[in-house]
C-alpha positions as CSV (number, residue, x, y, z in Angstrom):
1,X,2.6,-20.3,68.6
2,X,4.8,-17.4,67.3
3,X,5.2,-14.2,69.2
4,X,4.6,-10.9,67.6
5,X,8.4,-10.6,66.9
6,X,8.4,-14.1,65.3
7,X,5.6,-13.2,62.9
8,X,7.3,-10.0,61.9
9,X,10.6,-11.9,61.2
10,X,8.6,-14.5,59.0
11,X,7.0,-11.7,57.1
12,X,10.3,-9.8,56.6
13,X,12.0,-13.0,55.3
14,X,9.1,-13.7,52.9
15,X,9.2,-10.1,51.6
16,X,13.0,-10.3,51.1
17,X,12.6,-13.6,49.2
18,X,9.8,-12.2,47.0
19,X,11.7,-9.0,46.3
20,X,14.9,-10.9,45.3
21,X,12.9,-13.0,42.8
22,X,11.2,-9.9,41.3
23,X,14.4,-7.9,41.0
24,X,16.2,-10.7,39.2
25,X,13.3,-11.0,36.7
26,X,13.3,-7.2,36.2
27,X,17.0,-7.1,35.5
28,X,16.8,-9.9,32.9
29,X,13.7,-8.7,31.2
30,X,14.2,-6.2,28.3
31,X,12.3,-2.9,28.4
32,X,10.9,-3.6,24.9
33,X,9.3,-6.5,23.1
34,X,8.9,-6.4,19.3
35,X,6.4,-8.4,17.2
36,X,5.9,-8.3,13.4
37,X,2.6,-9.1,11.7
38,X,1.7,-9.2,8.0
39,X,-1.7,-7.9,6.9
40,X,-3.5,-7.7,3.6
41,X,-4.2,-4.1,2.3
42,X,-7.6,-4.2,4.1
43,X,-6.0,-5.1,7.5
44,X,-6.6,-8.8,7.6
45,X,-3.7,-10.7,9.3
46,X,-2.2,-13.3,7.0
47,X,0.9,-15.3,6.2
48,X,-0.1,-16.1,2.6
49,X,-0.4,-13.8,-0.4
50,X,-0.9,-14.0,-4.1
51,X,1.8,-12.8,-6.4
52,X,1.6,-9.0,-6.7
53,X,-0.7,-8.5,-3.7
54,X,-0.4,-5.4,-1.6
55,X,0.6,-5.9,2.0
56,X,1.1,-4.0,5.2
57,X,3.9,-4.8,7.5
58,X,3.0,-4.0,11.1
59,X,5.7,-3.7,13.8
60,X,4.4,-3.6,17.3
61,X,6.8,-2.4,20.0
62,X,5.8,-2.7,23.6
63,X,7.4,-0.7,26.3
64,X,7.4,-3.1,29.3
65,X,8.9,-0.6,31.7
66,X,7.2,1.7,34.2
67,X,8.6,4.8,32.6
68,X,8.2,6.5,29.2
69,X,11.2,5.5,26.9
70,X,12.6,7.8,24.2
71,X,14.4,6.2,21.2
72,X,16.8,8.1,19.1
73,X,17.3,7.6,15.3
74,X,20.0,8.9,12.9
75,X,17.3,10.2,10.6
76,X,13.5,10.1,9.9
77,X,13.7,6.3,9.3
78,X,12.0,5.0,12.4
79,X,11.2,1.5,11.2
80,X,12.4,-1.0,8.6
81,X,12.0,-4.6,7.4
82,X,14.0,-7.1,5.4
83,X,12.7,-10.1,3.4
84,X,14.7,-13.2,2.9
85,X,14.1,-15.8,0.2
86,X,14.2,-19.6,0.9
87,X,18.0,-19.5,0.4
88,X,18.4,-16.8,3.1
89,X,19.3,-14.0,0.6
90,X,17.9,-10.5,1.3
91,X,15.6,-9.7,-1.6
92,X,13.8,-6.7,-0.1
93,X,14.9,-4.0,2.4
94,X,12.0,-1.6,2.8
95,X,14.1,1.5,3.3
96,X,16.2,1.0,0.1
97,X,13.5,2.5,-2.1
98,X,12.6,5.4,0.2
99,X,14.1,8.8,1.1
100,X,14.2,10.0,4.7
101,X,14.9,13.4,6.1
102,X,18.4,13.7,7.5
103,X,17.4,15.1,10.8
104,X,17.9,13.2,14.1
105,X,14.5,11.8,15.2
106,X,13.2,10.8,18.6
107,X,10.2,8.6,19.3
108,X,8.8,8.2,22.8
109,X,6.8,5.1,23.7
110,X,4.7,5.6,26.8
111,X,5.2,3.4,29.9
112,X,3.4,0.0,29.6
113,X,2.1,0.7,26.1
114,X,2.5,-0.5,22.6
115,X,3.4,1.6,19.6
116,X,2.3,0.5,16.1
117,X,4.6,1.1,13.1
118,X,3.2,0.4,9.7
119,X,5.0,0.0,6.4
120,X,3.1,-0.3,3.1
121,X,4.5,-2.9,0.8
122,X,2.7,-2.5,-2.6
123,X,2.9,-5.4,-5.0
124,X,5.1,-7.5,-2.7
125,X,8.1,-6.2,-4.7
126,X,11.8,-6.8,-4.4
127,X,14.5,-4.1,-4.2
128,X,14.4,-3.8,-8.0
129,X,10.6,-3.1,-7.8
130,X,9.8,-6.5,-9.4
131,X,7.1,-8.6,-7.8
132,X,8.5,-11.5,-5.7
133,X,7.8,-14.9,-7.3
134,X,5.8,-17.6,-5.7
135,X,7.7,-19.3,-2.8
136,X,8.5,-19.3,0.8
137,X,10.0,-16.2,2.5
138,X,10.8,-14.8,5.9
139,X,10.5,-11.2,7.1
140,X,11.9,-9.3,10.0
141,X,11.2,-5.8,11.2
142,X,13.2,-3.6,13.5
143,X,13.6,0.0,14.8
144,X,16.8,1.3,13.3
145,X,17.9,3.2,16.4
146,X,21.5,4.2,16.9
147,X,22.3,0.6,18.2
148,X,20.0,-1.4,15.8
149,X,20.7,0.1,12.4
150,X,21.4,-2.7,9.9
151,X,20.6,-6.2,8.7
152,X,24.1,-7.7,9.5
153,X,22.8,-9.5,12.5
154,X,19.3,-11.0,12.2
155,X,19.1,-12.2,15.8
156,X,15.9,-11.1,17.4
157,X,16.2,-8.5,20.1
158,X,14.2,-6.0,22.1
159,X,13.8,-3.7,19.1
160,X,14.1,-6.4,16.4
161,X,11.4,-9.0,15.7
162,X,11.9,-12.7,15.1
163,X,12.0,-13.9,11.5
164,X,8.3,-14.5,10.5
165,X,7.6,-17.0,7.7
166,X,5.2,-16.3,4.9
167,X,4.2,-17.7,1.5
168,X,3.5,-16.1,-1.9
169,X,1.4,-18.5,-3.9
170,X,-2.1,-19.2,-5.4
171,X,-3.4,-21.8,-2.9
172,X,-4.9,-19.6,-0.2
C-alpha cells in the first residue's frame, strides 16, 4: 500500500502527463476553424443548382480559443469567395463586382463562438455577370484579413475553407 506521499507523487505525475498532452494539442490547434456551405435562396443547404438559380454562400468561422479574437481587414471587405471550373480556372470572385469602403475594419469573434458571414450570389453568375453553364465546380471562402487577402494560395487554413464541390445542372 502507498503512503500518503506515494499517492501524492502518483497524482502529480499523472497531472503532469495530462497537462503535457493538453498543452501540445493547444499549441498545434488553430484558433479558428472555417467551413463553407452553399444554400438555396430560401436557406436550404445544397450542392446542386439549376442554371441561373440564386444562391447564398455561407462562411462559418469558429473561434476555438478561450478569448475573444479581433480580426483586422484592409477595408470593409470582411469575407469573399472564389469559384473554380472543372479545369481549375477561377470563374467567379465575389468581391470583383462589389465596392467596399476604404476604411480599415475590425471584426471580433467571441470566445468559443461561431460567426456567420453570408454572401448573396444571384443567378450563379461569373465575373462577367453571365450565368455559369451546367457543370462541376468548386468554391472556397475566406476572410481577407491582412494575412489572407488573395486567391494565390487555395490551401485551406484557419480563415480559409476547404474547396467545396457543387454542380450546376437540371438533374436535382
